N, C-alpha and C positions, 0 to 999 in steps of 0.2 A: 150555327156555324160549326162544322165538323173539322177538328184540327188533327193534323198528322205531323210527326217529327222525323228528321233525318240528320245524321251526324257522323263525322269521322273522328276517330279517337285513337291516340297513341298511348299505350300503357307504358309511360315512361319509367315507372318504378322497375318493371320487369326488364325493360330495355337495359337499364343500367346494371340491374342485379345479375343478368346473365351475359352481359358484355357483347351483345349482338352488334355487328358492324353496321347493319342496315336496319333502321327502326321499321317495325311492321305495324301498319294501321288497320284498324278494324272499322267495318261499316255498320251503322246502326240504323234501323227504321222501326218506328213504333207509334202507336196512337197515344196522343197526349191525353193526360188525365187517367191513365191506367192506374188502378189502385195496387201498385206493386209493393206498397210498404205494409199492406195488410197481409193477413194469412193467405198464402198462395191458394188459388183455386185451379181447377183444370182449364179455366179460361185465361188465367194470367200467367201460369207456369211457363208457357212457350215464350213469353216476352222477357223473362227474367234475365236472359243472357243476350238480349238484342236491344237494350235500353242504355243509352249513355246517361247514367244517373245524374251526374253532375250538370250536364246541360239541360236535362229535365228539370232539375231544381231551379237553375237559373231562369228558365222559361216560366216556371210557376210564379217566381218573384217579379219578373218582368211584366207579367199580365196584370198585376195588381192595379195599378193606376189606370191603364187603359179600360180594364173591366169596370172599375168604380165609375169612371167618367163617361163610358159609352152605354153601359147596360146591355151590350151585345151578349146574346146567349151563346155560351161556348159549351160544346159537347165533345165527348170522346168518339172519334170515327170508328165505325164497325169494321173497316177495312181501308186500305190505301185507296182503292178506287172510289170509296164512298166519302172521301175527305174533299172539302172544298177550300181548306185553308192549310197550306204546307209551310212549315218553318224548317229551313235547311241551315245547318251549321258547317261551314267550310273549315275543315280541320286538317288538310293535307294539300298544300300548294306551296311549292318552293320556286318561286320566281317565273316559272315557265309560262309565257303568254298563252299558250295553246289551252291551258287549263280553263282560263276565263273565256276564251274565244268559244270553246265547246259549250260552256254553261250559257253564254250569250246566245249562241245559236239555238240551243234547246229552248231557251226562254222565249226567243223570238218566233220560232217555228211551232211550238206547241199550241194547239188550238182545241177548245172544248166544243165550240160550234163553228161552222164554216163563215157565219155572218158576224162573228164577234169582233170587237175592237180591243186593243190593248193600250195600257198607259204604264209608264215606268216612273217610280218614285225613289229617288236617292235620299237617304238619311245618313247620319254619321256611321260609317262601316256597315251599311246595309243597302240592299237593293230589293225593291218590291215591284212585282208585276201583278197587275189586276186585270182580269178579263171582263169585259162589259158586253151586254147584249140587250137588244130591244126587239120585241116581236110585234106583230100586228095587233095582238090583243093583250099585251103585257108591257108595263113600263120599263124604262131603261133600268138595268140593275147590274151590280157586280156579282158574277156567278163563280168566281174563283180567284184566290189571292195566294201569292208565293213570296215569301220573305227569305232572302239569302243573307246570312250574317257572316261577315269577314272580321272576327275579332278574337285574337289569341294573345298569348303573352308577348309574342313578338310585336304585335299591333300595340299593345299597352306600352312597351318600350319605345317604339317608334313615335307614338303620340307624344310622349315626354321629350324625346329628342327633337321633335319639330319645335316645341316651345323653347327649349334651350338654344337651338340653332338661331331662332329669331332674336333672342337676347343677345346672342353673339354677333348679331349683324347680318345674318344670311337673309336674302330675299325670299319672298313667298314662293316665287317661281322655282327657285333653287332648292327649297325645301320639298316642294310637291315633286319635283323632278327626281329627288333622291330617295323618295319613299319606295320601299320594295314590298312586293307581294309575297309575304312569307307568312304562312298560317300552319301552326301545328297545335291542334287541340289536344293536349296532353294532360295526364294526371300522374303526378303533381304538374301544375301548369307552368312552373318556371323552369322545367327541364325540356330543352328543345335542341335540335341537331346543330344549329348555326351559331357561330360566335357573334354576339351583338356588337363586339368591338370592331368587326369588320362591316357592320351595316354602313351604307352610304351617308345616312343621316349623321352617324357618329363622327364621320370625318369633317362635318361642318362645325363641330364644337371646337372651342379654342383649347379646352383641357378635358382629358379623358374622364368619364365617369367612373365610380368604384364598381366596376363589373364583377368583382368577387363577391360583393354583397348582393347584387341585383339578380345575378343568374346562378342557379345551382348546376354544378358540373358533376361528373363522375367522381372527382376527386373529393368534393365537398358534400356529396349527396349522403353518405352514411354519417358524417359529423352532424348535419343539420337535421337529419331524420331522427337520430337518437339523442340529440343535445337538448339542453334546457337553457334558460337565461335569456339575456337581451338579444343575442343573435337569433335564437329560434323564435323569440316574440316578434321581432322586427320582420322576419321572413312571413311569419303567419299574417302579420298586419298588411304586409305588401300584397300577399295573395288575396286578402280580403279587399283591399283597395282595387285590385284588378277585377274581382268578382263583381264588385258594386258598379265599376264602370261598364263591364259587359252587360249587367242587367239594366243599366240605365240606357245604354245605346239600343238594346233590344227593346225596351219599353217604349222608346220614342219611335222605332220601326213598327211596333205593334199599334201604338196610338195613331200614326200616319195611315196604316192600313185600315184601321176602324174609321178614321175620318174619310178615307176613300169610300168605304162601304156605304156611308151616309150621304156621299156626294158621287153618285154614279155618272153624272153628266160632267159639265164643266166644273172644274175644281179650282177654287181660289185658295191659294196656299196661305195658311194662317200663320206660318212660322219660317224663320230662316233656316230651321233645321231640315226643311224639305225642298227638294227641287224636283221638277216634273218634265217629262218628255214623252213623246209618242213612240220613241225607238229606244232600244237598250243602249245605255251609255258605252262608249268605247273604253278600253283598259286605261287609256291616257286621261280620261275625264274623271276617274274615281278619286285619286289622291287630292286634286285641287278642291273637291267637294267634301271630302272626308276630314281634312285637316284644318278647315276654316276655324273651328271653335278653339283650337289651341293657339291660334296666332292673333286673336282679338278681332275677328271679323264680326262676331256677335257674342252675346252673353248667353252661355248655354242654359242656365237655370231659368232666365227670364223667357227665352224662346220656348223651352219645354213647357212652362206654364202657360204661355199663349196657346200653344198646341192643345193642351189638356182642356182649357177653358173653351176653345172653338169646338172641340170634340164633344163636350158636354152640352153646349148650346145646340149643336146640330142634332143631338140625340134628345133634346128636349128635357135636359136635366137641370134642375134649379141648384144654384151653387150659393154657398155662404162662406164667409171668411172665418178660418180657424183662428186659434189663439195666436199664431205667428203671422197672420194675415194672408195665408195661402188659401185660395178658393178651393173648397172641398165639397164633394157630393155626400149625401147620406149613405149609410152602410147599406149593402145589398145582401140578401140572404142567397147562399148558393142554391141553384136550381138543377145541378147535375154533378156527377162524380168529378168532371173537370173543373168545374167551378169551386167544388169543395177543396180540391187540390191547391187551387189558387189561394183561396181564403185562409188555408191552413199553413201555407208556406211561411217559414220563419226566416228572419233576417240573420245573416251570417255575423253581422256586427251590430250588437245591441247597444245603443246609446243610453247614457243615464236618463232616467225619467221615462223610458219606453215602457208601454203597457200594451198587452196583447190586443186589446179592443180599441186602441188608439190608431185610427186610420191615418192621422197626421204623420205617424212614424213611417209611412210608406214613401215619403217624398225624398228618396235618397238622391235625387238629382240636385238637391240644395246642400249636400254635405261637403262642398269644397273639393269635389272628386278630382278636378282637373288642375289644381293649384300646386299640390306638393311635388317635390322631386322624389326619386325612387330610392335614395339611399336609406340606410337604417335609421339614421336620426331623423330625417325628414318625415318618413312614414309614421314613426313613433310619435312625433310632434303633432302630425296631422290627426291621428287617433285621439290624442288628448284633447285637442281643440275642438273636434267634432263632438266629443262626449260633453265637454264643458259648455259649449253653446247651447245645448238642449236640456241641461240640468235643471 
């Protein structure tokens, strides 16, 4: 499987620093697994300015469990045309429905072969399309996969607002209808153009959240950038929580795509994290599918475990229970540069007792990621409890 990456990114630090009235987004496209962190070579130098390094790292971390549980061989694509697995990060979409309609049209119209069939899989904040084909002398197979991720700091905030709105008595229909398609892939991630106090989901809450803690503005940017102490620590932990959620959602999408690779024909969904259709979902169908885990429709960690177990069994992988009862597969040696990048990816949040060779430390989906509120006190408490639970 040859993997290619695509992303849109806002350099938010320069946007604030130079006071531009309109943020400028850059587009990036690069082969996954490129050894850009090593000494540059003539082959890698051209890519040093076209890689979204933060999303590249998130993807390396997100691949770890699907790679362990599927044993799928992951390689660096020699070119975009030579890739059969595309991961796309939506980083510039501000409400306009036409953005999704164009993406939906492209995913629907694109064909690798005229006789192929398509299937679409929704997972939390991701859409997957897979192309399948069967020839006269070849079995049915998946010949191409495309994952589109819709998860930025605005999504992170709206996820939490959905849970808070339900606690305040809002119906799920009202919550799903209030969700807004706002995606700014920025670095730092908590800097984005829109005021979250004006989000429609925020209006469903009985009392306003402490927005001055949750979002960094032009006024607070320099203070938080150069400051130390509890405020800076809480901001760093909040960004870590966001990063871990992003990696977990992307990991689920990758596991679902790998499960599809092992099931090119009729696919029985092993987890409530997945929904399947033969046509691309409409824009109105996205939020009701994406927010279910935040309002109690299912248990995210349990469904994630079911998906990984099903993936391993379809791949012929034997599982055994680890010290915490989590079924795990044996460690796999990297077989390519791309797999080496996955194996070497380090976690941004190191829990007490973590060891480099402990594959159990990869189960970030069990770290109570969707329970804490986003204020300073809550994220600090979450970090302490997550560490204490694994000491």
